[in-house]
N, C-alpha and C positions, 0 to 999 in steps of 0.2 A: 032359227039358225043365225039370221042376221042380227037379232037382238043379243044373242050370246057373244057374238064377235064384237059388237059395240061395247058391251060390258067389259070385256077383257082389255080393249083399247083404253077405256076410261081408267081402269085399275093401273095399267102401265104408265099412263100419263101422271096419275097421282103419285106413283112411286118415284118417277124421275124428277118431279117438281118439288116434292116434300124435302125439307132440310134434313141433312144427315147429322146425327149426334155421334161424336167420336170420343171415346173415353181416353183421357190423358192422365198420365201418372202425376202425382202431387209435385214431385221435384221438377218434373218437366214443365209443369204449369208455372211454377215459381220462376224458373229460368226464362220461360217465354215472356212472362210479365215483366221481369227485370230488363230483358233485352229490348222489349217494346218501349219501356219507359226511357231507357238510355237513348234509343233512336229518336224518340220525340224530343228529348233534351238537346241532342245534337242538332236536330233540325231547327229548333227554336233559337239556339245560340248562334248558329250559322246565319240565320236570317238577321239577328240583331247586329252581328259583327260585320255583315256585308255592307251595312250602312257606313261604317268607318273604314272600309277597305282593309281590314285586319283579318288575318287567318286565325281562327280559334281551333285549338286542338283539345279534344276531350280525352283524358287518360282513363284507361280501364281501371277497375278496382284492383286488378293484380299489380299494375304499376304503382298504384297508391300504397299497396302493402309493402312493395319493395322499397319505396322511398321512406316509409316510416321506420325501417330498420337500417337505413343508410348511416354510416359513421364517416364524418368528414375529417380531413387533415387537421382542421382547427380544433375539433373535439379531442383528437389524440394529443395535440400540443397542450391543450388545457390540462389534460390528465397528467402529462409529464411535468409541466410546470408546478402543478399542485403537489405532486410527490416530492419534487426538489425542494420546494418551500417548506414542506412539513419535515423533511429530513434535516435541512439546515437548522430549523428551529429546535427540533428534538436534540440534535447533536450539541447545539449551544447550551441547552438546558442540562443534558446528561453530563457534559464535560465541564460544567460550572463556568461557562464562558471562555474556555481555553481553546476550543476548536469549533469550526463550522462544518467540518467534514470528518467527524469522528476520529480525529487525531491521525488521519491518514498522511498528512503532510510530514509527520515525523518519521514515518516508516516507508517513505517512497524509495524505490530502488534508484540507482544512479541515473538510469536512462529516463527517469521522470523528473529529474532536477536539472535546472539550467546549468549550474556549475559543473555537474557531472557530464552533461552532454558537451559543454564547452571544452572541458579537459580531454574528453575522449577524442574530439576533433583535432585538438592541438597535439595530442600524443604525450606520453610520459616524459619527464625531464630527469636527468641524472646530474647530481651536484656532489662535489667533493666537500669535506668538512669545512675547508677554507672558503669555498664558494657559498656554502649554506650560511656561514656567519654573516654574509652581507645582507641576508633577508631577515634582519632582526627588528625592522620597523624604523630604523634611524634614517633610512632613505625613503621619503614618501612616494617616490616613483616606483619602488619595488614592493611586491607583496610581502606579507609576513609569514614565514615558514617556521614550523618546528618539526622535529623528526622523532619517530617512535619505532624502535626495532628496525631501523633502516628505511622506513617509509616516511616520505616527506608529506606533511599536512599543511594545507593553506588555511591559516586562521585570520586572514585579513578582515573578515567580516566583523571581528570584535577587537578593534585596535585599543579600545579603552582598557581592556584587560591584558592583552598581549603586546600592545605597543609600548613605547618608552614611558616609564612611570607607572605602568600597569602592574597589578598584583602578581601576574604570571609572566612578566617580561623575561625572567631568567630562563624560561623554557625555550624561547625562540632562538633561532640562529644556530641551533646545535641539536645533536641527538641526545636527549636526556632520559633515555629509557630506564637507566639504573635509578635515577631519582624518583621516577614514577612508582617504582616498587618499594624502595627503602624509605622514601619520604624525606631523605636528606637533600634538600634543594640547593644547598651551598656546596657540599662536598662531592655529590654524585652526579653532576651534570655531564654524563658520558653515556655512550652506548655499550660500554664494556660491562658485561654481566658476570664477570668472574667472581665466584664466591658468594653471589647474592643468595643462593639457596640456604646459606648458613643462617639466614634470618628465621627460617622455619625449623631448624634443627635444635633440639633441646640442649640446654647447658647441663653438663653432668655435675650435679651438686649433691647427689644422694648415694655416693659410693659405699657409705657405711650403713645404709638402711638394710633391713632384713631382706627385702625383695631383691635388691641389687646383689646382695651376697649369695642369694639362692640361684642366680643365673650363672651359667657357665660362660667362659670367654667366647665360645662359638656362638652361643645364643645372643650375646651382646653384639657380636660382629654382624650377625644376620639382621638384628634389629636396627643397627646403625645404617646398614646398606639400604634397608627398606625405608627408613626415615629420610635418607638422602634422596632417594628416588621420588618419594612423595613431595619433598621440599622443592625439587626441580619442577615437578608437575604444577605445583602451586605458583611458582614464579612464572612459568610459561602461560598459565591461565590468566594471571594478572596482566601480563604484557599483552596477551591477546584481547583482553577486555578493553584496555585503553586504545589499542589500534582500531578495534571495531567502533568504539565510542566516537572517535574523531572521524574515521572514514565514513561512517553512516550518519553523521550529524547533518541536520538540515542546513547548517551554516558553513561547516567546515568540510573539506574533501581532500582526498589523497591526490597528489600531483606527480609523484615520481619516487626515486630511490636515492639513497646516499651511497656513493661509490668511494673507494679508497683514493687517497692522493697518489699521484704517479710515483713519488719517491717512497711511498709506503708499501708498494707492491712487493718489494723484497722483504724477506723475513727479518724482523727487527725485534729487539728485546722489548717486551711489553711492560707497561707500568704495573706494579703489583698493587692491586686494589684490595683493600680490607673493608670489612663491614664498618660503616660509620658508627659513631658512639651512640646516637639515639636509637639506631636500628639494633645495635648490640644489646641495649638495655631492654628492648622489646622482645627479645628471644624467649621462648618458653623454657621453663626449668624442669628438670627431671623429677625433682621432689614434688612439684605441684601436679605433674602428670600422674605420678604414682598414687597420689591421693584420690584421683578420679577413677582409678581402676577398682 
C-alpha cells in the first residue's frame, strides 16, 4: 500500500518538473522572433548611447514604411518647376521663338494687362473732336490717341508709326473710321459713314444683257434692297474688326469715347460725303457678277 503511494507521488513529481512543449503557429513564431530581436536591438543601442548621454529612439517597421511613402514640399516644388520649364521650352519651339507662354500674352483679357487695369482705375475719358486733335503726338507730354467708331484708342506705345513723321500719323488726333473702310486716307479722315455701303453695291453696267432684261422692275428693286442691306452689314463688320483689333491689342487699349462739340449739339446741316475716287473704282460691276452666276 505504501509502495503504491510512493510510486504515485514520484509520477506526480515527474509531471510537474518536466518541461512543457507548446505548439505555436508559424506566423506567431515569426512575430515572436522579430519582436525579440527588436527588443535585443533596443537594449544594445540604449546601452551604447547611454555612454554619450543621448537618447536613441528606435522606429518601428510601420513608421519606416510611412516615411518611405512621404512626399515633401520640396518634391512638389521640383515637379512644378520641371513642368514649367518643359512648357516654356516646348512653347518656344512650337511658336518658332515667338512666345514662351503659348501666345497667351496676345489674348489676355483687359484685367490681365497693366494698361487695361490702369485705365479701369482711372475711368473712361470723354473728348470732343477739337480736344482729340491735341493728342496727335505733337505734344510729348500727352498720349497719342486715334478714334474708331467713337471709341478712343491709346496708341502711345508705338510713336514710331503713329507719332509725327510716322506712316500712320494721319490716323491720330481724329476719328478716321471712314478711312479705315474705304482706304482713302487723305479724303476720308472722318467718323461720318454716310454712303460708305455704296462701296459694296454693284455698278449697274449690264442693263442690255439678256439676264437683266429677263428681270422685272420689282425683282430688281428687291435685289437692290437686299444688296444694300448686305453692304451695310459688311461695313459694320469691317468697323467692328478694327475696333476689336485695337481694343484687344497687347500694346493699344481703349480709353474713352468721342462726344460732340457743345455747339454741335443742335441740328446742323451735315457735309455731303461721297465715295472717294479710289473706292469708287473698286466697286463690283453687275456684268462681272452675272458671269459668276
